[in-house]
N, C-alpha and C positions, 0 to 999 in steps of 0.2 A: 503432047497430049492435052486434051481439053477437060479440065476438072470443074469447070464452072457449073454445069448443070447439077452435079452431085452436091456441091457446097450449098447451092441454093435450096435444094431439097432438105438438107440437114437443118439449115437455119429455120425453114418454115416449121419443121417438126419441133424444134426447141421452143420457138415462139408460141406454138400451140400449147405446149405443156405449161409454159409460164402463165399463159392466159387462163388455163384451167385451174392452176394452183394458187393463183393470186388471191382470189376471195378467201380461200382457206387461211392463207398466211395472214391476211389483213385481219381476219376474225380472231385468229389466235393472238396476234399482237394487241388487239384491242382488249382482249380479256385480261391482260396483265395490268392494264391501267385501272386505277380506282381514284375516287374523289373523297377526300377527308371531309366529313361533315361533323362539326363541333356541336355536341349535344350537352347542354348544361347539366342535366341530372347525372349523366355518366361521369362527368368530370368530378362532381362532388363525391360520387361513390368511390372513385379511385383515391381521392384525397383522404376519405374516411378510412379506407383499408390501410393506407400508409401510416396514418396516425395511430390506428389501433395496434398495428404491428410494432410500432415504436413504444407504445405504452406497455404492451405485453413484455417486450424485451426489458424495459426498465423495471417492471414489477418482478420479473424473474431474477434480475440482478439484485434487487433489494431483498427478495426472499433469501437468496444465497448468502448475502452479507449478514442478514439477521440470524440465519441458522448457524453459520460459521462462528459468529460472535457468541451465540448461546453456548455452543460446545466449548469455545475458548474460555469464556468466563466460568463455566462449570468446572473445567479442568483446573483452572487457576484456583478456584475455590477449594477443590480437593487438595491441592498442593499447599494451601494455607501460606501464602507468601507473607514475608515480613521484612522489616528494614532494620539493619544493624547499624547503630550509631556509636561513635567513640566515647571514651570516658569524659571528654571535655564537655559533651552535651548531656551529662548525667541528669536524670530527672527522678527525684525521690518518690514521685507519685506513680511511676510505672512499675508494674508487677515484675517480680524476679522469681527465679528457681533457686531455692536454698537447698544445697546438698550438705547435710550435716552428718559427718562420719564420727562415730564415737569409738574410741579405743577401749575395747573390753578385754584386753589381754590380761594375763595373770599378774603382771607388774602393776596394773591399775587397781589391784586389790590391797595395796598398801593402806593401812588403817591409821586414822588420826582421831582427834576428839570430835570432829565434825563428820565422821564416816570415812568411807574409802575414797580413793582418788576417782573411781568410777562414779560414785555419788556426786562428787563435785563437778565432774564433766557433764553429767546429766543436768544439774542445776544451771550451769552456765548455758548449755544448749537450749534449755526451755526458756531462760530469760532472753536469749537472743531472738526468739520468735516474735517478741513484741516490737522489734525494730523493723520488721519486714513490711513493705508497702501493701496496701489492700490488693487482693487478687493474686497474691504470690502463692506459689506451690512449694511444698517442702518434701524432700526425700530424706529419709532417715536410714543410715547404713551402720550396721554393727560390723566394725572393721575385722573382727576375728570370727565372724559367724555367729549364728544364733540358733537356739533350738526351736524358735518360732519361724514360721514361713514368712519370708519377706517378699514384697512385690515391687516391681519397677515403677508402677504408677504412683505419682507423688500424692501426698495428702493435700486436701483443699482447705482444711481448717486448722487453726492453731491447736484446738483441743485434740484432734486426732493425732497430730504430729507429737504433741506433748505426751500423749498416752503411749505412742510407739517408743519414744525416747525412754520413758520411765520403765518400759517392759524389757529393755536390753539387759540381759543377764551376763554375769562374768564368765569367762572361759579360762582354761589353762593353756591356751595357744599363744603364739607369739605374733606380734603385729609386724607389718611390712609396708613401707611407704609405697613401693611399686604396686602392691596389691590394692592399696587404698586408691591410688591413681586410676587403676583399671575400673574399680567400682564407681568412682566419681564420673569417669568418662562415659560409662554405660548409662548412668542415670541422666547425664546431660544430653546424650544422644537420644534418649527416649522422649524427652520433652524439648525439642529444638526451638519451639516458639517463644521460649523464655530464656533470658540471659542467666547463666548459672553463677552462683556464688558458693564456692566450695570451702567448707571450714572443717578442720580436723582437730578434735579435742583429744589431746594425748599427754602423756607424762614425759615425752621427748626422750624415751629410752634410747641409748646409743645403738643398741643392736638392731633397732627397727630401721636405721638409716644405712646399714651396711651395704645394701645393694644400690643405693642412690649416691653416686659419686660426682655427677656432672649435670649441668642444666640440660644437655642434649637428651638425657634419659626422660625428661619431663615434657618434651616438645609436643607430644601427642595428647597430653592431658590438660584440662583447664587449669587456670591459676588457682593456687591453694593458699589459704591462711591457716597456719598451724598455731593453735592456742595451747600454750603450755599450762599444764595442770599440776599444782602442788609445788613443794619446795625441793631444792637440790639436796637430797640426803641419800647416799648410796649404801648405808649400813644395812646389812641383812645376813641372816644365818639360814642355811638351807641344806637339804639332803641332795647332793649333786648326783648320786648314783646308788643304785640298790639292785643286786643281782644274785642269783644262785651261781656260785663259782663254776661248778662242773656241769651246768645246763640241766642235768637230771638229778633227781634224788631217789635213793632206794631205801629199803627198810633194814639193811644189814650194817651199813656204815653211816656215820654222822655226815650230814650235809653242811657245807660251809656257805654262809651268806656274807657277801661283801657289801659294806656300807661306806660311802664316802660323804663326809660332812664338810661343808665349806663355810667360811665366814669372811665377810667384807665389811670394813669399817675401821675407824681410827682407834677404837677401844677393843679390848679383848672380851671373850665370852668364857666365863669361868664356871666350873662345877655344873656342867649341863648334862642332864641325864638323856641317854639314848635308849629308848624302850623298844624291845623286840617282842612282837605278838604273832602267834600262830592261831588261825581261825578265831581271831578276836580276843584270845586270852594271852595275857602277859606271861612270857616264859623266861625272859632274861632282860637285863639292862646293864649299861655301862656308863660311868661318869667320865666326861672328858672336859678339857679346857682348850680353847682355841685362841691363839694370839691374833692380832690384827692381820687381815688379808692372808689367811692361811687355809689349808685343807688337810684333813686327816682321814685316814682309812682305818677301819676297824672291822672285825669279823665276829659273826655269831655262828655257833654250831648247834645243830639240832638233829636228833635221831627220830625218824618217823617209824618207830618200832611197834607202836600200838595200833597200827592201821591195818585193816583187812584189804589187801590189794589183790585184785583179780589178775592172774597171770596173763601177760600179753596186753594188758590195758593200762591206761594212765588214770590216776586219781588226782584231782585238782585240790590244792591246799592253799588257802589265802594266808599270805605272810605280809606283815606290816612292820615298818620301823618309823618311829616318830620322835620329834624334838619338842621341847616346850614352845608354845606359840610366841611369835614375835610380831613385829609390825606388818609382816607379810605371811599370814598363816597358811596360804595355799601350798607353799613348798616346804612346810615343816613336817610333812609325812609323805611316805611313798608306800604303795601297795603293789605286790606282785602275786601272781598265781603260780605256784611251783607245781611241776608235774612229778608225782611220786609213782614209780613204776616197779615192776618185778617181772622177771622172766620174759623180757622182750626177745622174740626169736631173732638170732643173728646167725647167719650161715657162713662157715669158714671153709674155703676150698684150698687145698694144697696137695703136695705130691704123696702124702701118707694118709692113711685112714687111722681110725682109733685103734684098730687091732694091730696095725704095723708099728705104732709108736711104742717104744720100750725105754722107760726111764732108767733101767739098770744099765743099758748100753748107751745112754745119753743120745737116744735116737728120738728126735721130735720133728714134727712137721714145721714148716716155715711160719705158720700162724700161731704157734704155741704161745709165744710171748704175749701176743695181743689177746689170746683167749684168757690167759691168767691175769692179764691186766684188767680186763672188763669183768671177769668172773673169778675173783680171788677166792681161795678156800679159807673161809674165816671160821668155820666150825664143822663138826661132823654130823650135823643134823641132816635128816633125810629129806625134809621138805625143801622145795626150791624157792628160795627167797632172794636170790641174787638179782643183780640188775638185768642180766641177760640170760637167755636160755641158749646154750651153745649147741649148734648143729655142725658137726665136722664131717666133711665128705671129700671124696676125690672126684674130679670131673670125669675121669675115665670110667667110673662106675655108674654113670648116669646117662640118660638120654633126655631129649627135649621135654616130653610129658612129665617124667619124674622130676626133672629139674624145676619145672614150673610149679608142680605140687609142693616141692620143698621150699620154694620162695614165696608162695602165695600169701602167707601171713607174716613174712619176714620184712623188716624195715631196713636192714643193713646186710650187705654181703661183702666178704673180704676174700680176695684171691691173692695168695702169696706163694712165690717160688715155683709157679707152674711153668714148665718149659714153653709150651704153646697151647692155647685153648682150642678145643674143637669148634668147628664152624657153628654147630647148633648152639653151643654155649654162648658164643658172641651174640647170636640172634636173641636168645633168652635174656641175656644181660641187657641188651638194647631195649627190649620191651620192659624189663624190670625198672630200669632207670627212667625211661620215658614216662612211666606212670607215677613216678615219685620216689622210687626206691633209691637208696644210697649205696654206692659201690666204691670199694677201695681195692686198687690193683698195686701190689707190692712186688718188687723184684726180689732177688735172692735165689739161692739154690741153683737150679739148672735153667733159670729164666733166659730165654732166647729173644733178644730185642728185635732181630731181623724177622723171625717168624711172627711175633706179636704184631709188628707193624704191618706185615703182609695180610694177616687174618683179621685184625681188630681195628686197623686205622681206616682203611677203605676210602682214602682221599677225603677224610673229614666226616664221612657218613657212618663211621663205626663207633665203637664204645671207648676207644683209646683217646685220652685227652689230646695227645700230640704224637706225631711220628717219632720213632727212636732211631738213633744212629746204630748201624749194625754192629759196631765194635764198642764194647763197654769201656768205661774209664777205670783204669786200675785193675788189680787182680785180687782174688780172695785169699784168705789165709792158708787154704789148703793147696794153693798153687806152688809149684816148685820154682821159686825165684830166689835170687840172692838178696834182693833188697826190696823192701816195701816203701811206698811213698804215700803215707796216709794224708788225709785232708780232713778239715773240720767244717762245722756249720758257721755260716756268716750271720752273726747277730744283727748286723746292720740291716739285713734283708728281712728280719723277723720282728724287729722292735715295734713296727707300726701296726702289727696285726694283733688283735685282741686274743686270738687263740694261744699265743705264746707268752702272754702276760700272766703272771701268778701273783696273787695278793700277798702283800707283805714283803715282796722282794724288790729291791732297787735294780736299776739298770746294770750296775756293776755286778750284783749277785746273779742276775739272769745271764750276763755275759759269761761268768765263770761256770754256770750250770750248763749252758749250751756248748761251751768249749770243751767239756769233759769227754764226750764220746769221740772216738777216732773212726774214720771211714776209710776202707781200703778199696772198695769197688762200688761202682754205680753205673746204671745205664744213663744215656744222655738224651733227654727229650729235646726235640728240635722245635723251640717256640720262637718263630720268626715270622716275617711278613708273608712268606709263602704258606706257612701253616694257617695263619689267620685268614688268608684269601681262600684257602681250600675249605675251611670250616664255613665261611660265609657263603661260598658257592653251593656247598652241599645243603645248607639250610634253605637257601632260596629255591633250589631244585625240588626239595621236599615240599616246600610250601606251594609250589605250582601243581603238584600232583593232586588229582581229585580225591576227595575224602568221602568215604562211604560211612555214614553215621552208624549203620548196623554193624559193619565190620569193626568200627572203632569201639563200639560198646562191647562187642564180643572179645576184643583183645584186652580189655581192662580186667585182668584176672587177679589183681591185688585186692585183698579183702578189706584192707583198712583205709582205702582211698576216700571213702565217704565221710571220714571223720575230720578232714582238713577244712579249716575255716577259710572263707574267702573275704578279702578286705577290699574296700573301694575308698580312695582318697577324695578330698574335695577337688573339684575341677571347675574352671570357668564355664559358663553357659555358652555353647557354640551358637553363633549367629547363623540363621538360615541362608542358603545360597540365593543370590540375587538374580542369576540368570542360568541358562541351560549349561553353559560352559562350567560355571562353578559347581553346579549340581553334578555334572559328569565327573569333575575332579574329586568331589567329595565321595561319590560312589566308588571311584577307583581307589581312593585312599582306604576306604573301608574294606575293599576286596583284597588289596595287597597290604599285608601286614608288614610293618617295618622290621628290619633285622634287630633281634635282641642282642645287644653287645655282651650280655652275660654268658652267651653261648661260646664266646671265644675263650681259649685256654688262658689261665692266669697262674703265674708263678707265685706261690705263697712264701717260699723260702729257698735259699740257695746255699751252696757250699762256698768255702772261701776261694775256690778256683773258678767261681762264677757259673758253675754248672747248676741247673735246677735240682732242688731236693724234693719239693712238693709242687705238683702241678694240678690245678683244679679246673674243671669245666662243667658247666651245666648242660644237660641234655634233656630236653622236655621238661618235666617237673622235678627231675632228680639231679643228682650230682655224681661225678666220678672224680676220685682223688687218686692220683698216680704218685706212688712213693718210688723214687728212682733207685733206692737201695733196699736191701733186705732188712728184715727185723730178726736177724739171727746172729750167731757168733762168728760166722765166717766172713761176712761182708763188712762187719763193723762191730764195735763194742757197745752199741747203743743199748741193748737189753740189759747190760750190766751196770748202767748208770741211771741216775735219777732223771736224766733228760728224756727217758722213754715215756715220762708222764705226759709229754705233749701229745702222744697218740691217745691217751685216755681222754684228754680234752677234745681232740679232734673227732674221735669216734662218738663220744657222748654228744657233742654238738651236732653231728650228722644225724644221730638218732633223734635228737630233740626236734629237728626240723620236720620229721615225719609224724610227730604227735600233733593233736589239735592245738592250734595257737590260742593262747589264753592271755597274752600280754600284748597290748597295742599302744601305739602313739595316738595322739588326738587326731581322729579321722572323720571323714564325712559319714561313713557307715561301715558296718561289719556284718557279714552274713555267716550264720552259724548253722550247721546241719543238725537235724534231730533224728535219732536212730529209729524211733517208733512213733512217728507223728501220724495221727489219723484225723478224721473229720470232727471228732469230739475232743481233740487235744486243745488245751488252752495254755498260752504262754504269757506270763506277766513279767515285766521288767521293773526292777528297782534300781534307780540311779543313785550315785553317791550323794549323801546329804538329803535325799528326798524322802518324805514320809509316806507318800502315796505311790502305788505302782501303776504302771500303764500296760494295757494289753497290746500285744503285737500280733499281727496277722501271720498265718502260716502259709507259705507258698512253695513253689518249686524253685530250687536254686539252679538246677539243670534238669535234664530229661529224666533223671532217676532219683534225685536227692531232694527231699523236702526239708525245709528249715525256716528260720526267721531272719529278718534283716533288722539290725538295731541301728537307728539313725542317730546322727549328731553326737558323736563321742567327743564332747568338747570339754569335759571336766575330768580331772584325774581322780583315781580312786577305784573302788570295787563296784562292779556292776553284777547284779545277780538276776538270773532267769529262773522262774519257778514254773515247771512244766507239770500240769495236772490234767485230769480227765473230767469233763463236765458230767454231773450227775443227771442223767436223763430219766431214770426210772424213779417212781415214787415209792418203791418198795423199801421200807426202812431196814430190812434184813440184808440188803445189798450194800455193803460198805464200799466207798470208792477207794481206789488204790492210793497209797500215800504219794504226795507230790515229790518230784525230783527237782533238785537245784543244780544249776550250772553257773559257775562264777567265772568272770574274767576281769582283768584290770587294765586301766588306761594310765599311761605315764605322762605327767605334765612336761612341757617343754623346759629343758634345763636352762636354756639361754635366758628365759624370762626372769630367772632369779638374780641375774646381773642387772641391778636397778640403776647402774651408773648412767648418767644423762649425757646427751650430746652438748658440747660446749659451743658458745657463740663463735669462737675462733674456728672450730672445725666446720661449723655451718657456713661461715663466710668463705672458707677455703674451697668449698664445693661450688661456689658461684651460682647459687640458686636464688639469688635475691629478686630477679625479675619474674620468676615463675612461682616461687614459694616465699611467702612472707611469714616471719616468725613473730608471734605476739606473746610477749612476756606476760606473766600474771598481772592483771589490772589494765592492760591495754584494751582499747575499744575495737571491736570487729568492724571493719569498714564495709559499706555497701556500694561504694563508688566503683566505677568500672564501665566497661562496654555494656550497652543496653540493646534491647530489641523492641521496636515499635511496629505498629500496624498489625498486631496479632488478630484484630477484628476485621481486617480487610476482606476476609472470605465471606462475611455476611453481605457486604455490599456487592461482591462479585456474584453471589447467588441471586441477589435482587436484580442485577443487570441481566443475568441469564434468563430469569423469569420474564423481565420486561421484553426482551427480544422474542421470546416465545409467544407472548401476548400480542405483540404487534404482528408477528407472522400469522397468528390465527385471524386477526382482523383483516389482513390483506387477502387471506384465502376466503374468508366468509363474506366480506363486503368489498368486492373489487371495484364497485361503481364510483366510490369516492376517490379512488386513485385515478380513474379515467377522467373524472371532472377536474381533479387537481392538475393533471397534465394538459387537459384540453384548454383550461384557462390560461395556463402559462405558455402554451404554444402559439406563435403568431399566425394570423389568418393569411392564406395565400390567395392572390387574385386569379380568378378563372380566366382562361383564354377566350377570346371573342372570335366567333366564326366569320367566314367571308359573307354569309347571308346577313348576319347582324350588322357587319360594316356597311353592306350595301343598303 
């Protein structure tokens, strides 16, 4: 075949196409070619843009540095940095923080020809102020508190510090080295820019050092110099105790007051009168002599028969005992306010009513012995003047409303020999005790421990102090047995409790007294770890339950609860939380109240077989006392012996806790309710030894109770409130109501009367030499030690911050000088030469 003609035709076609497209391709290829033409003006413009961009970047970096430095310098200035240097570089011209603690405890009231030890401590503290370098600050601390308000801010002048030292008043409190360390540390932390010098002026009483036994206890506190004031003389005579023996006084029987007088010293104290006063009038006195380092107890009896006592109420009577003044007069007298009462309602529940009791057949209820003990028949007078008003009922004859009505004005309820309580009675008793009532549960008669545990224990949430074993220990006298196995009280379990101590009786006499009764039968309270855990669990579950304030107010049906005083002790100031975590923890601690260990059952006395005799437990504001045996003639012989008097003291003590408290230790403050306070009521307070009275504001102590708060109970003695109504009308015919008075007493700290001083040997044995330096009388207080410098650096830092801000403002307002600065410093670049210029 011949293909040549066809190939030739195709070739001519392709060639034609190429010839037609050639010019187009050449045109397109020529369009991608360009020729660089160097133009001198454009080159200089590009160089200017690059230079300006570099200048702007450098200016922005400079502004960022200035702004960061300004913020940094300002923050450092707020922090006020300083430099701490060692004692070897001590400079006496650098300012210091002097923290001067003055011991104003009762023992500093020892008198001499030059005044008291407190006066001497003030003089030495004021003299020390002249040694401080210029610019120093001074903190003045009253170690035992002060009636004047103190501030953490230090004084800037010597005059102000001297005035604060001179204003420190004596107290009847005791000093404590650990408490002083806490106050010194708080003052030093408040002014950290100055090196602290802590000095404590004290009489070196040994009792103040009891809690400080090793140097490790002082690690968190600044070094302390302790300046000893006065000479070593431990002789003193004081009243170490004063109390009403039976807690309450009535108008039918004489009341016994117990006084304990102690004497320390090498010589004896002979023919010393002890004076007894009632409402300021001397009614009795006794002459005593005390050998060296001895103590003596004596009693005074007084019958409050001339007083008009409102039934069911308490009348306060001021009773004082005093000695001739010696070198420490603050402890030569003591004052108490005794509560004199008549016809306090007490409800007794047992298996018999008044109609069923028959003395001719020797048929009495289980509470008969306790009723006669508290309300003995001393005369045939018709008027009711006895200590208590007896209300005797059977639980079976009552229901819940009538039982509440019976108990609403009662302060004590006694249940004896009841086989098992009704469920409504347990609920009412629970409410009664929670509001502050006192309850005694006694076995005896047909008492069934298994049923009582089932109804009244409720796994720790009931009114029974502890669960009971179902089978009692022993048998009663009416049981048909061949042999009885009696047991007795164990005095070893009772001797440390004040309830079982009687004035004038030694330990051997008390041992014989409590060994006299024989016990044949008792229930067995189970006071063990399981019981403790159940009580704690029940308390925690109750605390988690939501509380309705309206329901709580409605449940408070006891009529006398508003009379109870509320006390508040001194407590250190809490530091505010520093972050959210600490704030949350603090809020959680406020919400969740810690478990009160007083709610756990406590054994007050035991039998010689180690079984509990008396078990006590606090429930709410009240207490429950469980007597594991009966107070009758079948379970024991207790009613026929003098040992039954322990129930007189126990029940009187329980009644006394329900009355308004009128005797206090030295406290931060005490709140007292007022029954009929109004907007026109005025309350004035007269303190011991004060000539002028002070007015107290009236406020709400809780949602319903109005009253006053008395601050700073720092001196022992009688405090008197005068309550009167302001005369708002100018009508002379309207005479104001006579003012009412309310008295209470504060007891001084008994340990402060022991003026024995710490010895150098005991001080050295504690190993405190590196942290605490003891300065004997006459030694010079040292200012040497670590110092702090650079306290004024913050001023320069503020200046640097302001300078940075000023330069920043200049850079923003005048940017041209920056451009010129950088344009001068930048090297000139050579412009490229074009091909036309070369040619």
